C-alpha positions as CSV (number, residue, x, y, z in Angstrom):
1,M,0.0,0.0,0.0
2,S,1.4,3.4,-1.0
3,S,0.4,5.0,2.3
4,F,3.5,3.9,4.2
5,T,7.1,3.0,3.6
6,A,8.6,0.2,5.7
7,Q,12.1,-1.0,6.1
8,C,13.8,1.9,4.3
9,P,17.6,1.6,4.3
10,A,18.3,5.2,5.3
11,T,17.6,5.6,9.0
12,P,16.3,9.0,9.9
13,D,18.0,11.0,12.7
14,L,15.5,11.2,15.6
15,H,16.9,14.7,16.5
16,S,15.3,15.9,13.3
17,Y,11.8,15.0,14.6
18,Q,9.5,16.5,17.1
19,T,7.9,14.1,19.6
20,T,4.6,14.2,21.5
21,D,3.1,12.6,24.5
22,F,2.7,9.5,22.3
23,W,6.3,8.5,23.0
24,F,6.1,5.5,25.3
25,S,9.3,4.1,26.9
26,D,7.9,0.6,26.4
27,G,6.8,1.2,22.8
28,N,8.1,-1.1,20.2
29,I,7.4,0.6,16.9
30,V,8.2,4.2,15.8
31,L,5.8,6.0,13.4
32,L,7.2,8.9,11.4
33,A,4.8,11.4,9.9
34,G,6.1,14.6,8.4
35,T,8.4,16.0,11.0
36,V,6.8,14.2,14.0
37,A,7.8,10.9,15.5
38,F,5.5,8.6,17.6
39,K,6.8,5.6,19.6
40,V,3.8,3.4,20.2
41,H,2.8,-0.2,20.6
42,R,2.6,-2.4,17.6
43,G,-0.1,-4.5,19.3
44,Q,-2.4,-1.5,19.7
45,L,-2.2,-0.8,15.9
46,V,-2.6,-4.4,14.9
47,R,-5.6,-4.9,17.2
48,H,-7.6,-2.2,15.6
49,S,-6.3,-1.8,12.0
50,D,-6.6,-4.4,9.3
51,V,-3.9,-2.6,7.3
52,F,-1.4,-2.5,10.2
53,H,-2.3,-6.1,11.0
54,D,-1.5,-7.2,7.5
55,M,1.7,-5.1,7.3
56,F,3.1,-6.4,10.6
57,S,2.1,-10.0,9.7
58,L,4.6,-10.1,6.9
59,P,7.9,-11.7,7.8
60,Q,10.3,-9.0,8.9
61,P,14.0,-9.3,8.0
62,D,16.6,-8.6,10.6
63,A,17.2,-4.8,10.7
64,S,21.0,-5.2,10.3
65,E,20.6,-7.6,7.4
66,A,18.1,-5.3,5.7
67,G,20.5,-2.3,6.1
68,Q,18.0,-0.4,8.2
69,G,19.0,1.0,11.6
70,L,16.7,1.2,14.6
71,I,15.2,4.4,16.1
72,D,15.4,4.3,19.9
73,G,15.8,0.6,19.7
74,C,12.7,0.1,17.6
75,Q,11.8,-0.6,13.9
76,W,10.2,2.3,12.3
77,V,7.5,3.0,9.6
78,E,7.1,6.2,7.6
79,L,3.5,7.3,7.2
80,H,2.7,9.7,4.4
81,D,0.0,11.4,6.4
82,D,-0.5,14.8,8.1
83,P,1.1,14.4,11.6
84,S,-1.9,16.2,13.1
85,D,-4.1,13.4,11.6
86,V,-1.9,10.7,13.0
87,L,-1.9,12.4,16.5
88,H,-5.7,12.5,16.5
89,L,-5.9,8.9,15.4
90,L,-3.5,7.7,18.1
91,R,-5.5,9.7,20.7
92,A,-8.7,7.9,19.5
93,L,-7.0,4.5,19.6
94,Y,-5.5,4.9,23.1
95,D,-8.0,7.2,24.9
96,G,-11.2,6.7,22.9
97,L,-13.2,9.1,20.8
98,Y,-15.7,10.9,23.0
99,F,-17.7,14.1,22.5
100,T,-19.2,15.0,25.9
101,K,-20.5,18.4,24.7
102,P,-20.4,18.6,20.9
103,T,-18.8,21.8,19.5
104,A,-17.6,23.1,16.2
105,G,-14.0,22.5,17.4
106,D,-14.6,18.8,17.3
107,F,-14.3,18.9,13.5
108,C,-10.6,18.8,13.6
109,S,-10.4,15.4,15.4
110,I,-13.5,14.1,13.5
111,S,-12.1,14.8,10.1
112,A,-8.6,13.5,11.0
113,V,-9.8,10.3,12.6
114,L,-12.3,9.7,9.8
115,R,-9.7,10.2,7.1
116,L,-7.2,7.8,8.6
117,S,-9.7,5.2,9.9
118,N,-11.0,5.1,6.4
119,K,-7.5,4.7,5.0
120,Y,-6.2,2.2,7.6
121,L,-9.5,0.2,7.9
122,I,-10.3,1.0,11.5
123,E,-14.0,0.4,11.3
124,H,-15.2,1.2,14.8
125,L,-13.6,4.7,14.7
126,R,-14.9,5.3,11.2
127,Q,-18.4,4.5,12.3
128,R,-18.2,6.7,15.4
129,C,-17.1,9.6,13.2
130,L,-19.8,9.0,10.7
131,V,-22.5,8.9,13.5
132,R,-21.3,12.3,14.8
133,L,-21.1,13.8,11.3
134,E,-24.6,12.5,10.4
135,A,-26.0,14.0,13.6
136,D,-24.4,17.4,12.7
137,W,-25.3,17.1,9.0
138,P,-28.5,15.0,9.0
139,T,-30.1,13.1,6.1
140,T,-33.6,13.4,7.5
141,L,-35.9,16.3,8.2
142,V,-36.5,15.1,11.7
143,G,-32.7,15.0,12.2
144,W,-32.4,18.5,10.8
145,D,-35.0,19.9,13.1
146,K,-33.3,18.3,16.1
147,R,-30.0,19.8,14.9
148,E,-31.5,23.3,14.6
149,Q,-32.9,23.0,18.0
150,Q,-29.5,22.1,19.4
151,A,-28.0,25.2,17.8
152,T,-30.6,27.5,19.6
153,T,-29.8,28.4,23.2
154,D,-32.0,30.7,25.1
155,G,-33.6,31.9,21.9
156,R,-30.2,32.7,20.3
157,Y,-29.3,30.8,17.1
158,N,-25.6,30.3,16.6
159,P,-24.8,27.2,14.6
160,R,-21.1,28.0,14.3
161,E,-20.7,27.3,18.0
162,H,-22.0,23.8,17.6
163,F,-21.2,22.8,14.0
164,A,-18.2,23.4,11.7
165,H,-18.4,25.8,8.9
166,P,-20.2,24.1,6.0
167,V,-17.4,24.9,3.6
168,L,-15.1,22.6,5.7
169,V,-17.7,19.9,5.7
170,I,-18.2,20.1,1.9
171,Q,-14.5,19.8,1.4
172,L,-14.3,16.7,3.7
173,A,-17.4,15.1,2.2
174,E,-16.0,15.5,-1.4
175,E,-12.6,14.2,-0.3
176,L,-14.0,11.0,1.3
177,N,-17.0,10.5,-0.9
178,L,-19.6,11.2,1.8
179,E,-22.2,12.3,-0.6
180,H,-25.1,11.8,1.8
181,I,-24.1,14.7,4.1
182,L,-23.6,17.2,1.2
183,P,-27.3,18.3,0.9
184,S,-27.5,19.6,4.5
185,A,-24.0,21.2,4.2
186,F,-24.9,23.1,1.0
187,Y,-28.3,24.1,2.5
188,D,-26.7,25.4,5.7
189,L,-24.2,27.4,3.6
190,S,-26.9,28.8,1.3
191,R,-28.6,30.6,4.3
192,Y,-25.7,33.1,4.4
193,G,-25.8,36.2,2.3
194,P,-24.1,35.9,-1.2
195,R,-21.0,37.9,0.0
196,K,-20.5,35.7,3.0
197,I,-20.9,32.5,0.9
198,A,-18.3,33.7,-1.5
199,A,-15.9,34.7,1.3
200,G,-15.7,31.1,2.5
201,A,-14.5,29.9,5.9
202,T,-12.1,32.3,7.6
203,T,-11.9,30.3,10.9
204,M,-10.6,26.8,10.7
205,P,-10.7,24.9,14.1
206,H,-7.1,23.8,14.8
207,L,-6.4,22.5,11.3
208,L,-2.7,22.3,10.5
209,P,-1.4,24.2,7.5
210,A,-0.9,20.9,5.5
211,T,-4.5,20.0,5.8
212,L,-5.7,23.5,4.9
213,A,-3.3,23.6,1.9
214,K,-4.8,20.3,0.7
215,F,-8.3,21.7,1.1
216,K,-7.4,24.9,-0.7
217,A,-5.7,23.1,-3.5
218,R,-8.8,21.0,-4.0
219,A,-10.9,24.2,-4.3
220,G,-8.4,25.8,-6.6
221,G,-8.2,29.1,-4.6
222,A,-5.5,31.1,-2.9
223,S,-3.4,28.7,-0.8
224,G,-1.6,31.2,1.6
225,P,-1.8,30.4,5.3
226,H,-4.0,33.4,6.0
227,D,-6.3,33.0,3.0
228,P,-9.8,31.8,3.7
229,L,-11.0,28.4,2.5
230,R,-13.4,29.0,-0.4
231,L,-15.5,26.7,-2.4
232,S,-14.5,25.6,-5.9
233,R,-16.1,27.5,-8.7
234,G,-18.5,24.6,-9.4
235,D,-19.6,24.3,-5.7
236,L,-20.0,28.1,-5.5
237,R,-22.2,28.1,-8.5
238,A,-24.2,25.2,-7.1
239,T,-24.7,27.0,-3.8
240,F,-26.0,30.2,-5.5
241,V,-28.3,28.2,-7.8
242,G,-29.6,26.2,-4.8
243,R,-30.2,29.3,-2.8
244,E,-32.2,30.9,-5.6
245,A,-34.2,27.6,-6.0
246,S,-35.0,27.6,-2.2
247,Q,-36.3,31.1,-2.4
248,R,-38.4,30.3,-5.5
249,F,-39.9,27.4,-3.5
250,L,-40.9,29.6,-0.6
251,A,-42.3,32.2,-3.0
252,G,-44.3,29.4,-4.7
253,F,-45.7,28.3,-1.3
254,I,-46.7,31.9,-0.4
255,E,-48.5,32.3,-3.7
256,R,-50.1,28.8,-3.6
257,E,-51.0,28.5,0.1
258,L,-51.4,32.0,1.5
259,S,-52.2,34.5,-1.2
260,G,-56.0,34.5,-1.3
261,R,-56.1,31.3,0.7
262,A,-59.7,29.9,1.1
263,I,-61.0,29.3,4.6
264,S,-61.4,25.7,5.7
265,A,-64.7,23.8,5.1
266,N,-65.4,23.8,8.8
267,C,-64.2,27.3,9.5
268,A,-65.8,28.6,12.8
269,N,-65.7,32.2,11.4
270,R,-67.4,31.3,8.2
271,H,-70.6,33.2,9.1
272,H,-68.7,36.3,10.4
273,A,-67.8,38.4,7.4
274,A,-67.1,35.2,5.4
275,G,-64.3,34.1,7.7
276,H,-62.7,37.6,7.8
277,H,-60.6,36.8,10.9
278,C,-59.0,33.7,9.3
279,R,-58.4,35.5,6.0
280,E,-56.8,38.4,7.9
281,S,-54.6,35.9,9.7
282,Y,-53.4,34.3,6.5
283,Y,-52.6,37.8,5.2
284,F,-50.6,38.7,8.3
285,I,-48.6,35.5,8.0
286,M,-47.9,36.1,4.3
287,L,-46.6,39.6,5.0
288,N,-44.3,38.3,7.7
289,L,-42.9,35.6,5.4
290,L,-42.4,38.1,2.6
291,R,-40.6,40.5,4.9
292,S,-38.6,37.5,6.3
293,V,-38.9,39.2,9.7
294,S,-38.0,36.2,11.8
295,G,-35.3,34.9,9.4
296,I,-33.5,38.2,9.3
297,A,-33.5,38.6,13.1
298,S,-31.8,35.2,13.4
299,G,-29.6,35.3,10.3
300,R,-31.8,32.9,8.3
301,D,-33.5,35.0,5.7
302,A,-32.8,32.3,3.0
303,D,-34.1,29.3,5.0
304,P,-37.5,28.1,3.7
305,L,-37.6,25.2,6.3
306,F,-37.2,27.8,9.1
307,S,-39.6,30.3,7.5
308,L,-42.3,27.6,7.1
309,S,-41.9,26.5,10.8
310,Q,-42.3,30.2,11.8
311,A,-45.5,30.4,9.8
312,V,-47.0,27.6,11.9
313,D,-45.6,29.1,15.1
314,M,-47.4,32.4,14.3
315,L,-50.7,30.5,14.6
316,S,-50.3,30.1,18.4
317,R,-48.2,33.2,19.3
318,T,-49.8,35.8,21.5
319,D,-47.1,38.5,21.4
320,F,-48.3,40.4,18.3
321,S,-49.6,43.9,18.7
322,D,-52.8,45.5,17.4
323,G,-51.5,48.9,18.2
324,T,-52.7,49.0,21.8
325,K,-52.1,45.6,23.4
326,Q,-50.5,42.3,22.7
327,C,-52.7,39.6,21.1
328,G,-52.7,36.5,18.9
329,L,-54.1,35.8,15.5
330,R,-57.9,35.4,15.5
331,I,-57.9,32.3,13.3
332,C,-60.2,29.4,14.1
333,A,-59.0,25.9,15.1
334,S,-60.1,24.3,11.8
335,C,-58.2,26.8,9.6
336,K,-55.2,26.5,11.9
337,E,-55.2,22.7,11.4
338,D,-55.6,23.0,7.6
339,F,-52.8,25.4,7.3
340,A,-50.5,23.4,9.6
341,V,-51.1,20.3,7.4
342,S,-50.1,22.4,4.3
343,V,-47.0,23.6,5.9
344,A,-45.9,20.1,7.1
345,K,-46.4,18.8,3.5
346,A,-44.4,21.7,2.1
347,R,-41.5,21.2,4.5
348,R,-41.3,17.5,3.5
349,E,-41.3,18.5,-0.1
350,A,-38.6,21.1,0.5
351,W,-36.4,18.7,2.3
352,D,-36.7,16.1,-0.5
353,L,-35.8,18.8,-3.1
354,I,-32.6,20.0,-1.4
355,P,-30.4,17.6,-3.3
356,V,-32.0,18.8,-6.6
357,W,-31.6,22.4,-5.7
358,F,-27.9,22.0,-5.3
359,A,-27.4,19.8,-8.3
360,L,-26.6,16.8,-6.2
361,K,-29.4,14.8,-7.7
362,S,-31.3,15.1,-11.0
363,D,-34.9,16.5,-10.8
364,P,-37.2,13.6,-11.4
365,T,-40.0,15.9,-12.5
366,A,-37.9,17.7,-15.1
367,A,-36.7,14.3,-16.4
368,A,-40.2,13.1,-16.7
369,Q,-41.3,16.3,-18.6
370,E,-38.3,16.0,-20.9
371,K,-39.2,12.4,-21.6
372,E,-42.8,13.4,-22.5
373,V,-41.5,16.1,-24.8
374,K,-39.3,13.7,-26.7
375,A,-42.1,11.2,-26.9
């Protein structure tokens, strides 16, 4: 496997390497990664990694016969990996991988361990990383709503405290072929304003320069140590196109479900000015959605899933003002229920369309229409 070089004749000088707390006096194998050396236990590597198991199962020639010297009395292996990734992997192997209170800063260890557990076939660590990533970047609407609730503390929405910048996640997902988390990452990013989307990620949680350089090279942007990490041109275009599609979806919902919406068949206000209170309530909700009042206040003015949830929340709020006192909407229970059903259906439709919006999946409706035209 090209990921490591074993039994090289030229023995490196240990003084040229930095060491970490993973330098055990009773260790029996030295790992060299970049400019960092780790003296660890061969059994620990073999026990968890199929790749290391196979490598160390091969008959090993005597070091003096092979022309290879020892490092601190041990055989050595050169790993062509970022030393930061190797350090995080060793911590996970020796100490376990735990996230007591998930934060955005966990992304550094998650990405490192996932990258190397995938490479060296350490399945239990790979699965633990995937479980955490899928919780942060869900594949279901229920999971997304739970994630958004987690990012809201005391009424303040701040996803970057809890979850890594979506540009970082998009880069990792594309590197490791994790296509299933891309829709939620692109959607999260699209909720920023266009200028902020184009600016990319300016804060990278503890990522070493080598990892950042690799991400930046993949995106094709400026690769200086202080340059932000930006999307590739194709991903940037997909984000803007998806953002526009999400706004068209919300505009379509407003036109279809709120503009001139009919009262329900069992409307309790039907005989009072032909359901005036319910119609007025629909109009009020429509104005708020058009103005994106709640979205702008929380930094989510391009978030149809949130806007639709807010539309339902307005049905039971009592903190509106009629100019003299606080009050709620005077909509009847039947019209409330009808509208809530429409919103729930629209949110499910929006979630299913997210991969289409960001060109991650073809539009089945468009494909069917094209087929009809050709026929």
